[in-house]
Structure formats: structure tokens, C-alpha cells
N, C-alpha and C positions, 0 to 999 in steps of 0.2 A: 475463199474456198470452203465448201461445206464440210463440217467435221462429222465423223461417224460416231454415233452414240454407242458406247460399249456397254453390254449388259453387266450384271452384277457378278460376273466371274472373277472380278478383281478381288473377291474375298478369299484369295488363295492363301491367306494367312491362317485360315481355319484348318485345324488338324485333319479334319475329314477330307479336305481337298489338297492336302500337302503333296500327295504323290499321284502321278499319272499312271494308270494301269499299263502294263506291257501289252502290246498288241499280240493276239494269238498268231500262231504260225499260219500264214496264208500263202505259202510258197507254191502250192499246187494251183491255186486260183491265179496267181501272178503268171506262172508258166503257161497256163492255158490262154490267158489274155494276150500275152506276148506272142504266142504261136498263132493266135487268130489274127493279130495285127500283121504279122509277117506273111501270112498265107492268104489274106483276103484278096479276092480277084477283081473286085470292083471298088470304085471310090466310095460308094454308099456303105458297103460292108467294112471297108477299111476305116472310114470315119466313125462308124458305130463301134468298132473295136477300140479305136483311140479314145473315144468318149468313155467307154467302159473302163479303160485303163486309168484315165484321169479320175473317174469315180472311185476306183480302187485306191489310188494314191490319196485322195481327199477324204477317205473314211477315217476319221480320227478315233483314238482309243476310247474316248468317252464324250459325254455331252459338253462338259466344260471345255475340253480341247477343241471340240467341233465348233462351239460358239466363238472361241478365239480365232480359229482358222477362218471361219466365215466372216468375222469382223475384220480381220486383217485383209482378206481378199476383197471385201467390200470397199475398204478404204483405198486399196490399190485401184479398184475399178473407177472410183471417182477422182483419183489423182491426189488423195490425201496421204502422201507418202510418210509424213511425220507420224500420223496415227498408225499407219500400217506397220512401220518399223517398231513403234512402241508395243503394239498388240502382239505382233509376231515374235518380238524379243521375249515378251512375257510367255508366249506359247512354248518356245524352245527351252525356256527356263523351267517351265512346268512339266513339259513332255520331252525330255532330252533324247529319247530314242525314236521320236516320230519324225521320219524323214521329210514329209511334206511341209512341216513347220519350217525347217531349214530352207527348203526349196523356195517357199513363198517369201521368206525373209530375204533370201538372196535376190529374188526378183525385184523386191522393193528397193534394195540397194543398187541393183543394176539400173533401174529406172532413174535413180538419183545420180547415176554416173560414178558410183563408188565401186569400181571394178575389183579392187583388191578384197574388200569385204565380201562382195558377192562371190568371188572366186573361192574364198575360204569356206563360205557357207555351202556352196555347191559341192565342194570336195567332202564336206561333212555329210551332205545328203547322200552322196555316192558311197560313202563308208557304210551308211545305214541301209541303203537301197541301191546296190551296185548296178541294177538294170533300169534306173530311173532315166528314161529317155529325155525328159524335160531338163534334168540337171546336166546331162551330157550335152544337149543342145545349148544350154545356157553357158557352159564353159566354152563351147565352140564359138558362140557369139562374142563372149568376152575376148577371146584370143583373136577373133576377126577384128573386133573394135580396136584392139591394142596392137595391131599389125604383127601378129605372130601366126602366119598362115599355116605353118606345118602343124602346130598344136591345134589350130582351128580345124584343120582337115581331119586330124585323128579323132577329135571329140565329135565333130559333126558326122563323120562316117560311122562311128559307134552308135550314135543316136539313130541314124537312118537305117542301120542294120537291124535295130530293134523296131523302129517305126518307119517303114518305107513311105508312109503317107505324110511325113513331116514336111512342113513348108521350107525348112532349112536345107532340104536336099538340093535346092537350086543354088545355094551358096557354094556348094562343093565345086560346081563348074566355074565359079567366079574366082576361086582362090588361086593365086599364083603359086607356082612351085617355089619352094624355099626351104631353107634349113634354119629355123629359128629355135630349134630345140636346145 
């Protein structure tokens, strides 16, 4: 398997890079993007709104964090989950308030079949970004995978309420009724 080359952001021991900057308040932008997703009346408009929301989530606080995120996501894309976990773990250590770092790390663990780790990281993502439809979907998928349909339904419905264009909406119809809470 091809390994991703990680840039020199590993120099995090430098005092100048020791702290990740706090993201500015972007709640108005988030609210507008979510409203656009919810109210888009065509697939093209809906997908454009979803893409804009992902761009919002993936905008890191600085270039160092952005390089880490991009490196981790690149490693996921080629299936190098060991590198992805290493890089994204470094990212959340560096930028402990950046929700997308936790979300991508959770995704890497999900792909490795490590549901409990993924679940904890998704909950951290939602603590930092309560309307993160990707994290909500991720929890729903974990609960679907681990045969907890009532919890899967709750989280998938919350995700679809934010993003009606979500592919996971089809799973809602497949979930059996059940009380696994």
C-alpha cells in the first residue's frame, strides 16, 4: 500500500507552532449554509449546498492544520488508514477545538472497524459542532452497523433534517422498529 508523504508540519515542537489558533465565529455562515441545504428545491442546488457545507467544515484554522487535515484525508482516500490515524491524531492534538479533525479521525477508525473509538470521536465532533451532519450520519451508521436501530434512526433522522440530500436517508426506511435505547 502506498504511504502518504507528510509535509514538514511535524515540526510542532517549535514554540511558534505550539498552539492552534481559535476559529473565528462563523455561526452566521453556518446557519445560512444549513438553511440553503434544507430549502434547495433541486438536486443540483442541494448538492451545491452540501459541497459548500463540507468546504465550511474543512476550512482549518491555519495552514499547518490544513496540511494535516489534507494529509489525513489523502491517506484515507488511498486506504492508508495507519497514516490517516497518525496524522489526524496529531491534528486533534494540535487543534483540539477543530471539529473536522475529530470527524475525519472518526471516519478513519470507522473504516478500520473500530466502532467505539469512532463513536467517541463523533461525539466530540458534535460537542464542538452540534449541527455537523456528517458526524450525525456517522453515529447513525455505527448504530446501524452494531444493530442498535432506535439509536441509528435518531441520529440518521437528525442528519437528514439538516441535510435532506444525504444518501443515508434511504437507510431510515430500512431500519426496523426497535427499542435499543
